[in-house]
Each structure stands twice: as C-alpha cells, then as structure tokens.
One Martini backbone bead per residue (centre of mass of N, CA, C, O) as a GRO file, in nm:
protein
  242
    1MET     BB    1   0.100   0.033   0.018
    2ILE     BB    2   0.033   0.364  -0.012
    3SER     BB    3   0.071   0.645   0.124
    4LEU     BB    4  -0.101   0.924   0.195
    5GLU     BB    5   0.117   1.137   0.128
    6THR     BB    6   0.168   1.033  -0.155
    7LEU     BB    7  -0.120   1.060  -0.271
    8LEU     BB    8  -0.144   1.372  -0.220
    9LEU     BB    9   0.079   1.417  -0.438
   10PHE     BB   10  -0.014   1.248  -0.684
   11ILE     BB   11  -0.303   1.336  -0.767
   12PRO     BB   12  -0.256   1.629  -0.870
   13MET     BB   13  -0.042   1.552  -1.084
   14ALA     BB   14  -0.211   1.350  -1.239
   15ALA     BB   15  -0.444   1.546  -1.311
   16ILE     BB   16  -0.272   1.730  -1.487
   17LEU     BB   17  -0.194   1.518  -1.697
   18VAL     BB   18  -0.483   1.442  -1.786
   19MET     BB   19  -0.577   1.759  -1.852
   20LEU     BB   20  -0.391   1.787  -2.074
   21PRO     BB   21  -0.373   1.884  -2.377
   22GLY     BB   22  -0.453   1.649  -2.648
   23PRO     BB   23  -0.551   1.385  -2.822
   24ASP     BB   24  -0.768   1.300  -2.622
   25PHE     BB   25  -0.918   1.568  -2.601
   26ALA     BB   26  -0.978   1.608  -2.900
   27LEU     BB   27  -1.138   1.353  -2.945
   28ILE     BB   28  -1.368   1.390  -2.729
   29ALA     BB   29  -1.463   1.664  -2.827
   30LYS     BB   30  -1.539   1.585  -3.113
   31ILE     BB   31  -1.733   1.355  -3.053
   32SER     BB   32  -1.931   1.512  -2.866
   33LEU     BB   33  -2.008   1.737  -3.087
   34LEU     BB   34  -2.074   1.540  -3.339
   35ASN     BB   35  -2.214   1.268  -3.194
   36GLY     BB   36  -2.210   1.274  -2.863
   37ARG     BB   37  -2.210   1.177  -2.542
   38PRO     BB   38  -2.178   0.858  -2.551
   39GLN     BB   39  -1.938   0.863  -2.747
   40GLY     BB   40  -1.744   1.026  -2.562
   41GLN     BB   41  -1.754   0.824  -2.325
   42ALA     BB   42  -1.640   0.584  -2.476
   43ALA     BB   43  -1.361   0.720  -2.535
   44ALA     BB   44  -1.291   0.753  -2.233
   45CYS     BB   45  -1.275   0.453  -2.170
   46GLY     BB   46  -1.047   0.395  -2.366
   47VAL     BB   47  -0.833   0.581  -2.233
   48ALA     BB   48  -0.836   0.434  -1.958
   49LEU     BB   49  -0.728   0.166  -2.075
   50GLY     BB   50  -0.462   0.281  -2.183
   51ILE     BB   51  -0.353   0.343  -1.901
   52CYS     BB   52  -0.342   0.043  -1.814
   53VAL     BB   53  -0.134  -0.039  -2.026
   54HIS     BB   54   0.094   0.147  -1.934
   55THR     BB   55   0.113   0.042  -1.651
   56THR     BB   56   0.179  -0.257  -1.721
   57ALA     BB   57   0.432  -0.193  -1.886
   58ALA     BB   58   0.588  -0.058  -1.652
   59MET     BB   59   0.572  -0.303  -1.453
   60LEU     BB   60   0.715  -0.515  -1.672
   61GLY     BB   61   0.935  -0.330  -1.845
   62ILE     BB   62   0.847  -0.252  -2.133
   63SER     BB   63   0.896   0.053  -2.133
   64ALA     BB   64   1.204   0.039  -2.100
   65ILE     BB   65   1.257  -0.102  -2.367
   66ILE     BB   66   1.131   0.110  -2.551
   67ALA     BB   67   1.302   0.359  -2.448
   68GLN     BB   68   1.592   0.212  -2.519
   69SER     BB   69   1.474   0.141  -2.802
   70MET     BB   70   1.481   0.270  -3.108
   71LEU     BB   71   1.311   0.066  -3.261
   72TRP     BB   72   1.057   0.040  -3.076
   73PHE     BB   73   1.000   0.343  -3.052
   74SER     BB   74   0.962   0.391  -3.358
   75ILE     BB   75   0.733   0.202  -3.409
   76LEU     BB   76   0.532   0.326  -3.212
   77LYS     BB   77   0.550   0.613  -3.320
   78TYR     BB   78   0.455   0.562  -3.616
   79ILE     BB   79   0.193   0.435  -3.553
   80GLY     BB   80   0.072   0.668  -3.388
   81ALA     BB   81   0.107   0.882  -3.610
   82ALA     BB   82  -0.061   0.742  -3.826
   83TYR     BB   83  -0.328   0.738  -3.670
   84LEU     BB   84  -0.358   1.044  -3.636
   85ILE     BB   85  -0.350   1.113  -3.936
   86TRP     BB   86  -0.590   0.940  -4.010
   87LEU     BB   87  -0.795   1.096  -3.844
   88GLY     BB   88  -0.756   1.361  -3.991
   89VAL     BB   89  -0.829   1.267  -4.275
   90GLN     BB   90  -1.112   1.167  -4.206
   91ALA     BB   91  -1.217   1.442  -4.122
   92LEU     BB   92  -1.171   1.583  -4.398
   93ARG     BB   93  -1.338   1.374  -4.573
   94HIS     BB   94  -1.619   1.428  -4.388
   95ASN     BB   95  -1.733   1.701  -4.471
   96GLY     BB   96  -1.953   1.627  -4.677
   97ALA     BB   97  -2.115   1.431  -4.498
   98VAL     BB   98  -2.189   1.635  -4.276
   99SER     BB   99  -2.329   1.844  -4.462
  100ALA     BB  100  -2.548   1.648  -4.573
  101ALA     BB  101  -2.673   1.572  -4.294
  102VAL     BB  102  -2.752   1.854  -4.210
  103VAL     BB  103  -2.925   1.935  -4.460
  104LYS     BB  104  -3.130   1.703  -4.435
  105THR     BB  105  -3.219   1.814  -4.128
  106ALA     BB  106  -3.285   2.118  -4.144
  107PRO     BB  107  -3.595   2.154  -4.151
  108ARG     BB  108  -3.650   2.031  -3.875
  109ASP     BB  109  -3.465   2.219  -3.717
  110GLY     BB  110  -3.606   2.482  -3.808
  111GLU     BB  111  -3.882   2.418  -3.690
  112SER     BB  112  -3.784   2.383  -3.398
  113ALA     BB  113  -3.669   2.663  -3.363
  114ARG     BB  114  -3.932   2.818  -3.416
  115ALA     BB  115  -4.095   2.683  -3.195
  116ASP     BB  116  -3.910   2.765  -2.964
  117ALA     BB  117  -3.940   3.070  -3.003
  118ARG     BB  118  -4.262   3.060  -2.951
  119ALA     BB  119  -4.228   2.926  -2.705
  120ASP     BB  120  -4.226   2.853  -2.395
  121ALA     BB  121  -3.970   2.811  -2.169
  122ARG     BB  122  -4.161   2.579  -2.010
  123GLY     BB  123  -4.231   2.407  -2.263
  124GLU     BB  124  -4.132   2.319  -2.567
  125ALA     BB  125  -3.832   2.363  -2.507
  126HIS     BB  126  -3.807   2.134  -2.301
  127HIS     BB  127  -3.907   1.911  -2.485
  128GLY     BB  128  -3.674   1.937  -2.696
  129THR     BB  129  -3.446   1.874  -2.501
  130ALA     BB  130  -3.544   1.587  -2.421
  131ALA     BB  131  -3.537   1.470  -2.708
  132ASP     BB  132  -3.238   1.518  -2.760
  133SER     BB  133  -3.142   1.348  -2.526
  134ALA     BB  134  -3.268   1.077  -2.611
  135ALA     BB  135  -3.128   1.057  -2.888
  136THR     BB  136  -2.831   1.059  -2.778
  137GLN     BB  137  -2.863   0.789  -2.601
  138ARG     BB  138  -2.873   0.634  -2.864
  139LEU     BB  139  -2.662   0.336  -2.869
  140SER     BB  140  -2.503   0.104  -3.011
  141PRO     BB  141  -2.271  -0.133  -2.934
  142ARG     BB  142  -2.107  -0.106  -3.190
  143ARG     BB  143  -2.056   0.204  -3.177
  144TRP     BB  144  -1.938   0.215  -2.894
  145TRP     BB  145  -1.679   0.050  -2.968
  146ARG     BB  146  -1.570   0.235  -3.181
  147PHE     BB  147  -1.511   0.472  -2.987
  148PHE     BB  148  -1.347   0.320  -2.783
  149TRP     BB  149  -1.110   0.243  -2.975
  150GLN     BB  150  -1.024   0.525  -3.040
  151GLY     BB  151  -0.937   0.597  -2.752
  152PHE     BB  152  -0.738   0.366  -2.705
  153LEU     BB  153  -0.540   0.412  -2.949
  154THR     BB  154  -0.461   0.705  -2.885
  155ASN     BB  155  -0.322   0.623  -2.616
  156ALA     BB  156  -0.156   0.350  -2.660
  157LEU     BB  157   0.014   0.480  -2.924
  158ASN     BB  158   0.169   0.671  -2.719
  159PRO     BB  159   0.508   0.713  -2.647
  160LYS     BB  160   0.492   0.941  -2.440
  161ALA     BB  161   0.345   0.777  -2.229
  162VAL     BB  162   0.570   0.586  -2.170
  163ILE     BB  163   0.765   0.790  -2.048
  164ILE     BB  164   0.580   0.904  -1.827
  165PHE     BB  165   0.536   0.633  -1.676
  166LEU     BB  166   0.839   0.565  -1.637
  167THR     BB  167   0.900   0.850  -1.468
  168PHE     BB  168   0.650   0.900  -1.274
  169LEU     BB  169   0.563   0.653  -1.096
  170PRO     BB  170   0.840   0.581  -0.943
  171GLN     BB  171   0.827   0.840  -0.750
  172PHE     BB  172   0.567   0.681  -0.578
  173THR     BB  173   0.751   0.451  -0.484
  174ASN     BB  174   0.856   0.166  -0.289
  175PRO     BB  175   1.154  -0.009  -0.311
  176HIS     BB  176   1.084  -0.199  -0.036
  177ALA     BB  177   0.838  -0.281  -0.208
  178PRO     BB  178   0.618  -0.405  -0.395
  179LEU     BB  179   0.557  -0.284  -0.716
  180ALA     BB  180   0.298  -0.393  -0.851
  181PRO     BB  181   0.077  -0.278  -0.655
  182GLN     BB  182   0.163   0.017  -0.691
  183PHE     BB  183   0.111   0.045  -0.995
  184LEU     BB  184  -0.182  -0.034  -0.989
  185GLU     BB  185  -0.277   0.192  -0.803
  186LEU     BB  186  -0.177   0.435  -0.972
  187GLY     BB  187  -0.318   0.354  -1.237
  188GLY     BB  188  -0.605   0.350  -1.124
  189ILE     BB  189  -0.611   0.646  -1.052
  190MET     BB  190  -0.561   0.755  -1.339
  191SER     BB  191  -0.816   0.625  -1.464
  192ALA     BB  192  -1.016   0.770  -1.275
  193LEU     BB  193  -0.933   1.060  -1.355
  194CYS     BB  194  -1.010   1.030  -1.644
  195LEU     BB  195  -1.316   0.978  -1.594
  196PHE     BB  196  -1.364   1.242  -1.413
  197TRP     BB  197  -1.298   1.425  -1.670
  198TYR     BB  198  -1.421   1.306  -1.951
  199VAL     BB  199  -1.716   1.239  -1.883
  200PRO     BB  200  -1.812   1.529  -1.812
  201LEU     BB  201  -1.716   1.659  -2.068
  202ALA     BB  202  -1.894   1.502  -2.260
  203TYR     BB  203  -2.155   1.589  -2.130
  204MET     BB  204  -2.129   1.895  -2.174
  205LEU     BB  205  -2.088   1.890  -2.483
  206GLY     BB  206  -2.350   1.728  -2.542
  207ARG     BB  207  -2.548   1.950  -2.426
  208VAL     BB  208  -2.436   2.178  -2.652
  209ARG     BB  209  -2.465   2.055  -2.937
  210HIS     BB  210  -2.734   2.184  -3.048
  211VAL     BB  211  -2.617   2.477  -3.085
  212PHE     BB  212  -2.407   2.354  -3.331
  213GLU     BB  213  -2.632   2.250  -3.541
  214ASN     BB  214  -2.445   2.331  -3.819
  215SER     BB  215  -2.275   2.333  -4.106
  216ARG     BB  216  -2.044   2.528  -4.032
  217PHE     BB  217  -1.953   2.403  -3.769
  218GLN     BB  218  -1.908   2.115  -3.865
  219LEU     BB  219  -1.690   2.187  -4.072
  220TRP     BB  220  -1.499   2.336  -3.890
  221LEU     BB  221  -1.444   2.107  -3.686
  222GLN     BB  222  -1.342   1.899  -3.883
  223ARG     BB  223  -1.106   2.062  -3.986
  224PHE     BB  224  -0.964   2.133  -3.723
  225THR     BB  225  -0.926   1.842  -3.614
  226GLY     BB  226  -0.774   1.738  -3.858
  227PHE     BB  227  -0.527   1.924  -3.824
  228VAL     BB  228  -0.462   1.850  -3.532
  229PHE     BB  229  -0.401   1.548  -3.578
  230ILE     BB  230  -0.177   1.593  -3.780
  231ALA     BB  231   0.004   1.759  -3.594
  232PHE     BB  232   0.034   1.540  -3.378
  233GLY     BB  233   0.161   1.330  -3.569
  234LEU     BB  234   0.412   1.496  -3.656
  235LYS     BB  235   0.516   1.540  -3.368
  236LEU     BB  236   0.544   1.240  -3.298
  237ALA     BB  237   0.747   1.167  -3.532
  238ALA     BB  238   0.969   1.379  -3.395
  239ALA     BB  239   1.018   1.222  -3.158
  240GLN     BB  240   1.210   1.146  -2.868
  241SER     BB  241   1.333   0.916  -2.627
  242ARG     BB  242   1.555   1.151  -2.502
   0.00000   0.00000   0.00000
C-alpha cells in the first residue's frame, strides 16, 4: 500500500497530467460535439483502458525496453503518428458527409428552432431539449465499441505516454516494497482520474451540442480537428525517446 502522504502528492500531479490538452482531449471533444454525449463517454472509457495498458507495461518493464530501444520506440512512434494522421485525414474527408447530413435534417431542425422561439420557455422548449437528450442517448453496442476503440488506440499508441509512465510513476513507489501492487494502485488512480475528467467533459459538450448543430460549425470543427490530429501526428513522428 502507498502511504496517504504520497497519494496526496500524487493525485494532484496525476490530475494535471490527465487534464493537459492533447490527442485524447481533442478526440473526446470532437466526438462529443459531432456525435453526441454517449459516444464521447465511450471514447473516454477507451482512454482509461489505454492508461491501464501503459501502467501494466511500466510495471512489467516493457516501457523501459521500448524507451531504451530506438527500434521499438520508433515502431510505436510511427504507428501512433500514422494513426493520428489517419484520424485527421478521415475528419477532413468527412466534411462533405457531415454537410450532407446536416442539410438533410435542416428543415426539421429549422422548424424545431422556430417552434422553440415561439414556445414558452417552460413549455415546448423544455420538451425539445428532452427529446434531443433522449435521441443522443440511443447508441448501439457496435457503435459504442467503435468510439471506445478510437479512444483506446489514441492513448495506447502514444509513445510519449510510455516515457511519462516510465518516469512519473516510479517517483511515488517505495523501492523496499513490492512494486507491482504499487504500480497497479497508481495506474488505477490515473484511470479513475481520466474518467472523472473526460466523462463529465463529454457530458457537458454533449449537452451543448444542439447549439452548434449547423453546417458551418460542423464543417469548421471537422476541418479544425482534422488539422489538429495531423499536427499531433507529425509532432509525434518527430519525437525522440531521450
């Protein structure tokens, strides 16, 4: 068991690491705004599992091997970079699809907007919000897993996370006690912090999603996140293990 004093020092620092903007944040924000709250929360669960993978790799010494081997670090680095660039290209390619989908539903959305404008604030507007919330919550298991794996791969294929876990977690372990339980405890806390941060974030972004349901915002967000993921991928490809 890790001492309370160590945990009180570890938790705030781990929370800062989890909350720092990066590929995980960009992915969950994009999915929550474009696809909905449950989809963003599915991606958040995938990111949390990715943290568990990095924790296990650090505990077993795999992270040390990757960090010290230029070959293995480069392999993971380029796979992760290629995946991020692929996400960016997919976002840019889907501009037309998003625009068509929004235009197809525009008359219904326009009628709802006009009805809400004429409705009493406590009447039909509230009903429309409830309907939007119910529609957002419908998500098939197959689609849930698709967004889950996006979050998982974005986190698990990041070699920078390998270095962070390899250098960060050991600072809070007791070398005179078994290391495996300590790594599992610290990694479990980081996964929980990830869920505590990203699940509410996806919820909040999903709640305001209807405000931005127009073709211009959808296209702008797709393009912006596409370029962001490509930039993350290029930056990752240039990263060094030391």
